[in-house]
C-alpha positions in Angstrom: 182.7 -18.1 146.8 183.3 -19.2 150.4 181.0 -16.5 151.9 178.4 -17.9 149.4 179.0 -21.5 150.5 178.7 -20.6 154.0 175.6 -18.6 153.7 174.0 -21.6 151.7 175.2 -24.1 154.4 173.8 -22.2 157.2 170.4 -21.7 155.4 170.1 -25.5 154.7 171.4 -26.3 158.4 168.5 -23.9 159.5 166.0 -25.4 157.4 166.7 -29.0 158.8 166.5 -27.8 162.2 163.2 -26.1 161.6 161.9 -29.2 159.7 163.3 -31.3 162.3 161.2 -29.5 165.1 158.2 -29.2 162.7 158.3 -33.2 162.4 158.6 -33.7 166.2 155.9 -31.3 167.1 153.4 -31.9 164.4 150.2 -33.8 164.9 150.5 -37.5 163.7 147.4 -37.6 161.9 147.0 -34.7 159.8 144.5 -34.7 156.8 144.8 -32.7 153.6 144.4 -28.9 154.0 141.9 -27.3 151.8 144.7 -24.4 151.1 147.2 -27.0 149.8 144.4 -29.0 147.5 142.8 -25.9 146.2 143.5 -25.2 142.5 145.7 -22.0 142.6 145.7 -22.0 138.6 143.4 -19.6 137.1 142.5 -18.6 133.5 143.2 -15.0 133.2 141.3 -12.8 130.9 143.2 -9.9 129.0 142.3 -6.8 131.0 139.7 -7.5 133.4 140.3 -7.6 137.2 138.9 -10.2 138.9 138.2 -11.0 142.6 137.5 -14.2 144.2 136.5 -15.2 147.9 137.0 -18.7 149.1 135.7 -20.0 152.4 136.9 -23.3 153.7 134.8 -25.1 156.2 137.1 -27.6 157.4 136.2 -27.4 161.2 138.2 -30.7 162.2 141.6 -29.0 161.4 143.5 -28.3 164.8 144.7 -24.7 165.2 148.4 -25.8 165.3 148.0 -27.6 161.9 147.0 -24.2 160.6 149.7 -22.3 162.3 152.1 -25.0 160.8 150.6 -24.5 157.4 151.3 -20.9 157.4 154.9 -21.5 158.5 155.6 -23.9 155.7 154.0 -21.9 153.2 156.1 -18.8 154.4 159.4 -21.0 154.4 158.4 -22.4 150.9 158.1 -18.8 149.6 161.1 -17.7 151.2 163.0 -20.8 149.7 162.0 -20.1 146.2 162.8 -16.4 146.5 166.1 -17.0 148.0 166.9 -19.5 145.3 165.8 -16.8 142.7 167.9 -14.2 144.5 171.1 -16.3 144.2 170.4 -17.0 140.6 170.1 -13.3 139.8 173.0 -12.5 142.2 175.3 -15.1 140.1 174.1 -13.1 136.9 175.2 -9.9 138.5 178.6 -11.5 139.7 179.1 -13.0 136.3 182.0 -11.9 134.1 180.3 -13.2 131.1 176.9 -11.2 131.5 176.5 -8.2 129.6 175.7 -4.8 131.4 172.0 -5.1 130.3 171.7 -8.2 131.7 173.4 -7.2 135.0 171.2 -4.3 135.5 167.8 -6.5 134.5 169.1 -8.9 137.4 169.4 -6.0 139.9 166.0 -4.5 138.8 164.6 -7.9 139.5 166.3 -8.2 142.7 165.0 -5.0 143.8 161.5 -6.0 142.6 161.7 -9.0 144.7 162.6 -7.4 147.8 159.9 -4.7 147.5 157.5 -7.3 146.9 158.4 -9.1 150.0 158.1 -5.9 152.1 154.7 -5.2 150.7 153.6 -8.7 151.7 154.9 -8.2 155.3 153.4 -4.8 155.5 149.8 -6.2 154.0 149.9 -9.2 156.5 150.7 -6.8 159.5 147.9 -4.4 158.3 145.3 -7.0 157.7 145.8 -8.8 160.9 145.7 -5.6 163.1 142.7 -4.2 161.3 140.8 -7.2 160.9 141.8 -8.8 164.3 142.6 -12.0 162.6 144.8 -14.9 164.1 147.1 -15.2 161.3 147.4 -13.9 157.8 149.4 -15.1 154.7 150.0 -12.9 151.6 151.5 -14.1 148.4 151.9 -12.0 145.5 153.1 -13.1 142.0 153.1 -10.4 139.2 149.5 -9.3 139.2 147.9 -12.1 141.3 147.8 -11.8 145.1 146.5 -14.5 147.2 145.4 -13.7 151.0 144.9 -16.6 153.2 143.1 -15.4 156.6 142.9 -17.5 159.7 139.8 -16.2 161.4 136.7 -17.5 163.4 134.4 -15.9 161.2 134.3 -14.8 157.6 132.1 -12.6 155.6 132.0 -11.0 152.2 132.4 -7.4 153.7 135.6 -8.2 155.5 136.8 -10.0 152.2 135.9 -6.9 150.3 137.9 -4.7 153.1 140.9 -7.1 152.6 140.9 -6.5 148.8 140.8 -2.8 149.1 143.9 -3.1 151.3 145.4 -5.3 148.7 144.6 -2.9 146.0 145.9 0.1 148.0 149.2 -1.2 148.8 149.9 -3.2 145.4 148.0 -1.2 142.7 149.1 -3.6 140.0 147.1 -6.6 141.5 144.6 -7.4 138.9 143.6 -10.7 140.6 143.1 -10.8 144.4 141.9 -14.1 146.1 140.8 -14.0 149.8 140.5 -17.4 151.5 139.2 -18.0 155.1 140.5 -20.8 157.1 138.6 -21.5 160.4 140.5 -20.7 163.5 140.7 -23.2 166.3 
């Protein structure tokens, strides 16, 4: 129990430090980012795969704001997954949980770890093959959202990214590629 509290305390302390640095270094007048205001909920048909390509044209957004946005989104995703991992670890450690519940929790932990690894692999792959400044991949169930910070965007490059995603995550039925202008 003491170990979990220590890890939790260090995680929260790290988060406070990172947010403090972000607050101090962030531009004072930052408008709404298109990536944050975009409606990410979509209606999902039964078994038809869908693909969406979005191009955002907000040219006045500074380069550091895009970097900060990617960092903030990565931190948010990691926090959510860490919280879920803690809940699943609590189930595994629980004396009241059945063997089936513990096995299910362990399977979910493994899937979560594999998903994180696939996202990191895809980010690196897309960034290196496309020559983009930054890439953020968010995968949930059968939906994958890719946000790319690039100077130019095209349907051809979006199609290449979609093929990379489908190759790495074959279960992805819904792939969304969004381009943000690079500073």
